[in-house]
LUMMAR-637952 format. One record per residue: x, y, z of N, C-alpha, C, O in turn. Coordinates in nm, 2 decimals. Layout:
BEGIN
   n.c1   n.c2   n.c3  ca.c1  ca.c2  ca.c3   c.c1   c.c2   c.c3   o.c1   o.c2   o.c3
      X      Y      Z      X      Y      Z      X      Y      Z      X      Y      Z
...
//
This chain:
BEGIN
   n.c1   n.c2   n.c3  ca.c1  ca.c2  ca.c3   c.c1   c.c2   c.c3   o.c1   o.c2   o.c3
   3.96   4.78  18.09   4.04   4.67  18.05   4.14   4.64  18.16   4.23   4.71  18.18
   4.12   4.52  18.22   4.21   4.48  18.33   4.33   4.42  18.27   4.33   4.34  18.18
   4.45   4.45  18.33   4.57   4.39  18.29   4.65   4.34  18.41   4.77   4.31  18.40
   4.58   4.33  18.52   4.64   4.29  18.65   4.56   4.17  18.70   4.43   4.18  18.70
   4.62   4.07  18.75   4.55   3.96  18.81   4.47   4.01  18.93   4.52   4.09  19.01
   4.34   3.98  18.94   4.26   4.02  19.05   4.19   3.90  19.11   4.16   3.80  19.05
   4.18   3.90  19.25   4.10   3.80  19.32   4.00   3.87  19.40   4.03   3.96  19.48
   3.87   3.84  19.38   3.76   3.91  19.44   3.76   4.06  19.42   3.73   4.13  19.50
   3.81   4.10  19.30   3.81   4.24  19.26   3.92   4.32  19.31   3.94   4.44  19.27
   4.01   4.26  19.39   4.13   4.33  19.44   4.25   4.30  19.36   4.28   4.18  19.33
   4.32   4.40  19.32   4.45   4.37  19.24   4.55   4.29  19.32   4.56   4.31  19.44
   4.61   4.20  19.25   4.72   4.12  19.31   4.84   4.13  19.21   4.84   4.04  19.12
   4.92   4.22  19.23   5.03   4.24  19.13   5.14   4.14  19.15   5.24   4.14  19.07
   5.14   4.06  19.25   5.24   3.96  19.28   5.23   3.83  19.21   5.32   3.75  19.19
   5.11   3.80  19.15   5.08   3.67  19.10   5.06   3.68  18.95   5.00   3.78  18.89
   5.10   3.58  18.87   5.07   3.57  18.73   5.00   3.43  18.71   5.02   3.34  18.79
   4.92   3.43  18.61   4.83   3.32  18.59   4.88   3.22  18.48   4.94   3.27  18.38
   4.85   3.10  18.49   4.88   2.99  18.39   4.77   2.89  18.40   4.72   2.85  18.51
   4.72   2.85  18.28   4.61   2.75  18.27   4.67   2.61  18.24   4.77   2.60  18.18
   4.60   2.51  18.29   4.64   2.37  18.27   4.52   2.30  18.21   4.41   2.31  18.26
   4.54   2.22  18.10   4.44   2.13  18.05   4.43   2.00  18.12   4.54   1.95  18.16
   4.31   1.96  18.15   4.30   1.83  18.22   4.21   1.74  18.13   4.09   1.78  18.10
   4.26   1.63  18.09   4.18   1.54  18.00   4.10   1.44  18.09   4.14   1.40  18.19
   3.98   1.41  18.03   3.90   1.31  18.09   3.96   1.17  18.04   4.05   1.17  17.96
   3.90   1.06  18.09   3.95   0.93  18.04   3.93   0.92  17.89   3.83   0.96  17.83
   4.03   0.86  17.83   4.02   0.84  17.68   3.92   0.74  17.64   3.91   0.63  17.71
   3.84   0.77  17.54   3.73   0.68  17.50   3.79   0.57  17.41   3.91   0.58  17.37
   3.71   0.47  17.38   3.76   0.36  17.29   3.79   0.40  17.15   3.87   0.34  17.08
   3.73   0.51  17.11   3.75   0.57  16.98   3.88   0.66  16.97   3.91   0.71  16.86
   3.95   0.67  17.08   4.07   0.75  17.08   4.05   0.90  17.11   4.14   0.97  17.12
   3.92   0.94  17.13   3.89   1.07  17.15   3.90   1.10  17.30   3.84   1.03  17.38
   3.97   1.21  17.34   3.99   1.24  17.48   3.93   1.38  17.50   3.99   1.48  17.47
   3.81   1.39  17.56   3.75   1.52  17.58   3.82   1.59  17.70   3.88   1.53  17.78
   3.82   1.72  17.69   3.88   1.80  17.80   3.77   1.84  17.90   3.66   1.87  17.86
   3.80   1.83  18.03   3.71   1.87  18.13   3.67   2.01  18.13   3.74   2.10  18.08
   3.55   2.04  18.17   3.50   2.18  18.18   3.56   2.26  18.29   3.58   2.38  18.28
   3.60   2.19  18.40   3.67   2.26  18.51   3.81   2.25  18.48   3.87   2.15  18.46
   3.88   2.37  18.47   4.02   2.38  18.44   4.10   2.43  18.56   4.04   2.50  18.64
   4.22   2.39  18.57   4.30   2.43  18.68   4.37   2.56  18.64   4.44   2.56  18.54
   4.36   2.66  18.72   4.43   2.79  18.71   4.53   2.79  18.82   4.50   2.78  18.94
   4.66   2.81  18.78   4.77   2.82  18.87   4.82   2.96  18.87   4.85   3.02  18.77
   4.82   3.02  18.99   4.87   3.16  19.01   5.00   3.15  19.09   5.01   3.08  19.19
   5.11   3.20  19.03   5.24   3.19  19.09   5.30   3.33  19.11   5.28   3.42  19.03
   5.38   3.34  19.21   5.46   3.46  19.24   5.59   3.43  19.31   5.60   3.34  19.39
   5.69   3.51  19.28   5.82   3.49  19.34   5.82   3.53  19.49   5.87   3.45  19.57
   5.77   3.64  19.52   5.77   3.69  19.65   5.64   3.78  19.68   5.59   3.85  19.58
   5.59   3.78  19.80   5.47   3.85  19.83   5.48   3.89  19.98   5.53   3.81  20.06
   5.44   4.01  20.02   5.44   4.04  20.16   5.35   3.94  20.24   5.25   3.90  20.19
   5.39   3.91  20.36   5.32   3.81  20.44   5.18   3.86  20.47   5.09   3.77  20.47
   5.15   3.99  20.48   5.01   4.03  20.51   4.92   4.00  20.39   4.81   3.96  20.41
   4.97   4.02  20.27   4.89   3.99  20.15   4.88   3.84  20.13   4.77   3.80  20.09
   4.98   3.76  20.17   4.97   3.62  20.16   4.86   3.57  20.26   4.78   3.48  20.23
   4.86   3.63  20.38   4.76   3.59  20.48   4.62   3.61  20.43   4.53   3.53  20.45
   4.60   3.73  20.36   4.47   3.76  20.30   4.43   3.65  20.20   4.31   3.61  20.19
   4.53   3.61  20.11   4.50   3.51  20.01   4.48   3.38  20.07   4.39   3.30  20.03
   4.55   3.34  20.17   4.54   3.21  20.24   4.40   3.20  20.31   4.35   3.09  20.32
   4.35   3.31  20.36   4.22   3.30  20.42   4.11   3.27  20.33   4.00   3.22  20.37
   4.13   3.29  20.20   4.03   3.26  20.09   4.03   3.11  20.05   3.94   3.06  19.98
   4.14   3.04  20.09   4.15   2.90  20.05   4.04   2.81  20.09   3.99   2.82  20.20
   3.99   2.73  20.00   3.88   2.64  20.03   3.74   2.70  20.00   3.64   2.64  20.01
   3.74   2.83  19.96   3.62   2.90  19.92   3.61   2.94  19.78   3.70   2.92  19.70
   3.49   2.99  19.74   3.47   3.03  19.60   3.51   3.18  19.59   3.47   3.26  19.68
   3.58   3.21  19.48   3.62   3.35  19.46   3.60   3.39  19.31   3.56   3.30  19.23
   3.61   3.51  19.28   3.62   3.56  19.14   3.76   3.59  19.11   3.83   3.64  19.19
   3.80   3.55  18.99   3.94   3.57  18.95   3.93   3.65  18.81   3.86   3.61  18.72
   4.02   3.75  18.80   4.03   3.82  18.67   4.17   3.79  18.62   4.27   3.83  18.67
   4.17   3.71  18.51   4.30   3.66  18.45   4.28   3.66  18.30   4.17   3.68  18.25
   4.39   3.63  18.22   4.37   3.61  18.08   4.28   3.50  18.05   4.28   3.40  18.13
   4.19   3.51  17.95   4.10   3.40  17.92   4.17   3.27  17.88   4.28   3.27  17.83
   4.10   3.16  17.91   4.16   3.03  17.88   4.18   3.01  17.74   4.29   2.96  17.70
   4.09   3.05  17.65   4.10   3.02  17.51   4.19   3.12  17.43   4.23   3.09  17.32
   4.23   3.23  17.49   4.32   3.32  17.42   4.40   3.40  17.53   4.36   3.50  17.58
   4.52   3.34  17.56   4.59   3.39  17.68   4.66   3.53  17.65   4.72   3.58  17.74
   4.65   3.58  17.53   4.70   3.71  17.50   4.60   3.82  17.49   4.63   3.93  17.46
   4.47   3.78  17.52   4.36   3.88  17.51   4.35   3.95  17.64   4.42   3.93  17.74
   4.26   4.05  17.64   4.23   4.13  17.76   4.18   4.03  17.87   4.12   3.93  17.84
   4.20   4.07  17.99   4.17   3.99  18.11   4.01   3.98  18.12   3.94   4.08  18.09
   3.96   3.87  18.16   3.82   3.85  18.19   3.80   3.80  18.33   3.90   3.75  18.39
   3.68   3.81  18.38   3.65   3.77  18.52   3.57   3.64  18.51   3.47   3.63  18.45
   3.62   3.54  18.59   3.55   3.41  18.61   3.50   3.41  18.75   3.57   3.44  18.85
   3.37   3.39  18.76   3.30   3.39  18.89   3.29   3.24  18.94   3.27   3.15  18.86
   3.29   3.22  19.07   3.27   3.09  19.12   3.38   3.00  19.11   3.37   2.87  19.10
   3.51   3.05  19.11   3.63   2.97  19.10   3.65   2.91  19.24   3.65   2.99  19.34
   3.68   2.78  19.25   3.71   2.72  19.38   3.86   2.73  19.41   3.94   2.67  19.34
   3.90   2.81  19.51   4.04   2.82  19.54   4.08   2.70  19.63   4.05   2.69  19.75
   4.15   2.60  19.56   4.18   2.48  19.63   4.30   2.47  19.71   4.31   2.40  19.81
   4.40   2.55  19.67   4.53   2.54  19.75   4.61   2.67  19.74   4.61   2.74  19.64
   4.67   2.71  19.86   4.75   2.83  19.86   4.88   2.78  19.94   4.86   2.73  20.05
   4.99   2.80  19.89   5.12   2.76  19.95   5.23   2.86  19.93   5.22   2.94  19.83
   5.32   2.86  20.02   5.44   2.95  20.01   5.54   2.92  20.11   5.52   2.84  20.20
   5.66   2.98  20.10   5.77   2.95  20.19   5.80   3.08  20.26   5.83   3.18  20.20
   5.79   3.07  20.40   5.82   3.19  20.48   5.96   3.24  20.47   6.05   3.15  20.49
   5.98   3.36  20.44   6.12   3.42  20.42   6.12   3.56  20.48   6.11   3.66  20.41
   6.14   3.57  20.61   6.14   3.69  20.68   6.01   3.76  20.67   5.91   3.69  20.70
   6.00   3.89  20.64   5.86   3.95  20.64   5.78   3.92  20.51   5.67   3.97  20.49
   5.84   3.84  20.42   5.78   3.80  20.30   5.75   3.65  20.29   5.80   3.57  20.37
   5.67   3.62  20.19   5.65   3.48  20.16   5.70   3.46  20.02   5.66   3.53  19.92
   5.79   3.36  20.00   5.85   3.33  19.87   5.78   3.21  19.81   5.72   3.13  19.87
   5.80   3.20  19.68   5.75   3.08  19.60   5.60   3.06  19.62   5.56   2.95  19.66
   5.52   3.16  19.60   5.38   3.16  19.63   5.31   3.08  19.51   5.34   3.11  19.40
   5.22   2.99  19.55   5.14   2.92  19.45   5.00   2.91  19.50   4.98   2.87  19.62
   4.91   2.94  19.42   4.77   2.93  19.45   4.70   2.86  19.33   4.72   2.89  19.21
   4.62   2.76  19.36   4.55   2.68  19.25   4.40   2.70  19.27   4.35   2.70  19.38
   4.33   2.72  19.16   4.18   2.73  19.16   4.13   2.65  19.05   4.18   2.63  18.94
   4.01   2.59  19.08   3.93   2.52  18.97   3.83   2.62  18.92   3.75   2.67  18.99
   3.84   2.64  18.78   3.75   2.74  18.72   3.67   2.67  18.61   3.72   2.59  18.53
   3.54   2.70  18.61   3.45   2.65  18.51   3.46   2.73  18.39   3.43   2.85  18.39
   3.50   2.67  18.28   3.52   2.74  18.15   3.42   2.71  18.05   3.42   2.76  17.94
//
């Protein structure tokens, strides 16, 4: 039972996960379906620059992520394969990177 965020099977204790719902265009009947690709945002306050460089090298590629499931965020962590890591950002602060944000598109 995983309880730590993982990217490509490697523990990343610096990041926590949050899911975002994205709605498709609203239909004439008022029904707004939710897209199957969901945005997963991974955030961390501070991370060593070496670990950030490893994460940044994965940007633009497909990765596996182990995070709380989309439909029950309090359940045991599950692994989603084929997540597209779309963005990795942070602010350089000495030997560390602060305000780390990574976004991935995950098929749910």
